[in-house]
Backbone as JSON, one array per atom type, in Angstrom:
{
  "sequence": "MGEDNSADFEQMFNKHGLEDKFHRVDGKTRINVKITETEADVTDLNFLGYQINPQVWQQFVTDSFGLLFRL",
  "N": [[205.11, 128.41, 220.55], [207.43, 126.58, 222.95], [207.03, 123.4, 223.49], [208.13, 121.73, 225.81], [208.29, 123.94, 227.97], [205.97, 124.8, 228.33], [203.94, 125.04, 230.53], [204.13, 127.3, 232.25], [203.59, 129.31, 231.14], [200.99, 128.88, 230.09], [199.51, 129.02, 232.57], [199.59, 131.64, 233.15], [198.42, 132.57, 231.21], [195.84, 131.78, 231.68], [195.36, 132.61, 234.32], [194.8, 135.44, 233.8], [192.91, 135.91, 231.95], [193.45, 135.19, 229.29], [193.11, 134.29, 225.68], [194.78, 131.3, 224.78], [196.64, 131.1, 221.71], [198.68, 130.26, 221.05], [201.2, 128.45, 218.87], [202.03, 125.18, 219.36], [205.17, 123.76, 219.58], [208.0, 121.07, 219.49], [210.5, 120.85, 222.2], [211.93, 123.67, 223.74], [210.83, 127.32, 225.09], [212.92, 129.99, 224.45], [214.95, 131.68, 226.32], [215.51, 134.67, 227.37], [217.6, 136.6, 229.13], [218.32, 139.67, 230.95], [220.95, 141.3, 233.09], [221.15, 144.26, 234.75], [223.31, 145.87, 236.06], [224.3, 148.57, 236.48], [223.68, 152.17, 235.12], [224.94, 151.5, 232.84], [226.25, 149.33, 232.51], [225.29, 146.31, 231.41], [224.27, 142.55, 231.16], [223.85, 140.16, 229.21], [222.11, 137.24, 228.88], [221.37, 134.58, 226.89], [219.43, 131.93, 226.31], [219.23, 128.9, 224.51], [216.51, 128.18, 222.04], [214.1, 126.25, 220.39], [214.0, 124.46, 217.42], [212.64, 125.57, 214.22], [211.23, 123.64, 211.85], [210.6, 123.2, 208.32], [208.0, 122.08, 207.74], [206.5, 122.76, 210.3], [206.77, 125.55, 209.89], [205.01, 126.1, 207.81], [202.54, 125.08, 208.85], [202.37, 126.71, 210.77], [201.93, 129.01, 209.39], [199.83, 128.65, 207.55], [197.4, 128.32, 209.46], [198.0, 131.02, 210.62], [197.14, 132.4, 208.58], [194.49, 131.53, 208.23], [193.1, 132.65, 211.0], [193.17, 135.05, 210.39], [191.6, 135.58, 208.1], [189.16, 135.17, 209.35], [188.72, 137.32, 210.58]],
  "CA": [[205.91, 128.16, 222.1], [208.06, 125.23, 223.04], [205.91, 122.23, 224.68], [208.55, 121.31, 227.12], [207.9, 124.45, 229.03], [204.39, 126.03, 228.03], [202.85, 125.19, 231.53], [204.18, 128.59, 232.93], [202.86, 130.13, 230.27], [199.36, 128.54, 230.15], [198.9, 128.97, 234.03], [199.54, 132.85, 233.25], [197.22, 132.96, 230.27], [194.51, 131.31, 232.57], [194.98, 133.64, 235.42], [194.73, 136.76, 233.36], [191.5, 135.33, 231.09], [193.76, 135.42, 228.02], [192.94, 133.06, 225.16], [195.95, 130.64, 224.09], [196.41, 130.91, 220.76], [199.95, 129.91, 220.45], [201.44, 126.8, 218.1], [203.16, 124.35, 220.12], [206.28, 122.81, 218.88], [208.78, 120.26, 220.16], [211.25, 121.88, 222.66], [211.6, 124.92, 224.83], [210.84, 128.28, 224.39], [213.74, 130.66, 224.14], [214.68, 132.36, 227.55], [216.62, 135.7, 227.16], [217.76, 137.53, 230.38], [219.21, 140.72, 231.08], [221.21, 141.85, 234.06], [221.38, 145.43, 234.8], [224.46, 146.25, 237.84], [224.41, 149.76, 236.51], [222.94, 152.23, 233.75], [225.62, 151.42, 231.57], [226.71, 148.01, 232.36], [224.21, 144.83, 231.14], [225.01, 141.42, 230.83], [222.79, 139.39, 228.43], [221.99, 135.72, 228.87], [220.5, 134.21, 225.77], [219.48, 130.26, 226.19], [218.8, 128.07, 223.24], [215.19, 127.52, 222.12], [213.41, 125.42, 219.71], [214.37, 124.47, 215.82], [211.5, 125.29, 213.23], [211.59, 122.89, 210.62], [209.43, 123.57, 206.97], [206.54, 121.42, 208.09], [206.18, 123.38, 211.24], [206.55, 126.58, 209.81], [203.99, 126.02, 206.8], [201.17, 124.87, 209.43], [202.1, 128.08, 211.31], [201.42, 130.54, 208.06], [198.44, 128.47, 207.14], [196.64, 128.49, 210.82], [197.91, 132.41, 210.8], [196.28, 133.23, 207.39], [192.77, 131.14, 208.52], [192.95, 133.5, 211.87], [193.32, 136.48, 209.75], [190.6, 136.05, 207.24], [187.99, 134.99, 210.13], [188.59, 138.75, 211.43]],
  "C": [[206.5, 126.39, 222.24], [207.04, 124.49, 224.24], [206.54, 121.97, 226.03], [208.68, 122.56, 228.25], [207.19, 125.65, 228.84], [203.55, 125.93, 229.59], [202.96, 126.65, 232.13], [203.31, 129.34, 232.31], [201.29, 129.88, 230.15], [198.57, 128.89, 231.67], [198.7, 130.89, 233.86], [198.4, 133.22, 232.32], [195.96, 132.66, 231.35], [194.23, 132.52, 233.83], [194.49, 135.1, 235.37], [193.29, 136.78, 232.37], [191.98, 135.34, 229.97], [193.55, 134.24, 227.07], [194.26, 132.76, 224.71], [195.77, 130.56, 222.61], [198.06, 130.51, 219.91], [200.27, 128.59, 220.01], [202.28, 126.41, 219.02], [203.94, 123.68, 219.27], [207.33, 122.07, 219.96], [210.09, 121.47, 221.05], [211.06, 122.74, 223.55], [211.69, 126.11, 224.18], [211.92, 129.09, 224.93], [213.79, 131.58, 225.6], [215.82, 133.16, 227.37], [216.57, 136.41, 228.91], [218.88, 138.72, 230.44], [219.51, 141.41, 232.54], [221.87, 143.0, 234.27], [222.3, 145.82, 235.88], [224.17, 147.83, 237.55], [223.87, 150.36, 234.99], [223.68, 151.93, 232.62], [226.44, 150.09, 231.69], [225.27, 146.98, 232.5], [224.59, 143.95, 230.65], [223.46, 140.8, 230.29], [222.93, 137.91, 228.57], [221.06, 135.14, 227.97], [220.49, 132.71, 225.91], [218.95, 130.07, 224.91], [217.14, 127.64, 223.28], [215.21, 126.24, 221.07], [214.01, 125.59, 218.05], [212.99, 124.36, 215.2], [211.89, 124.8, 212.2], [210.15, 123.42, 209.11], [208.31, 123.32, 207.41], [205.81, 122.45, 209.01], [205.65, 124.86, 210.9], [205.31, 126.93, 208.77], [202.74, 125.86, 207.48], [201.26, 126.39, 210.47], [201.44, 129.33, 210.67], [199.91, 129.98, 207.67], [197.34, 128.74, 208.41], [196.72, 129.8, 210.77], [196.98, 133.14, 209.86], [194.65, 132.76, 207.92], [192.37, 131.97, 209.64], [192.54, 134.65, 211.23], [192.27, 136.75, 208.89], [189.1, 135.75, 207.93], [187.34, 136.2, 210.82], [187.29, 139.38, 210.84]]
}
């Protein structure tokens, strides 16, 4: 999850009693919007998100395996 816009997600997690296990990375979480005018007409707005570098990816993989093996 992008650190720059994580507050909305964190508020929703707290409101619904969800445990936040998201990894934080520099940047914003990507936002995709669909505008449906009719059943056949859909416009997609896809905004840019963050970039994942090899170190961030490796930390995610390591942490994820750690969670998996604790189950």
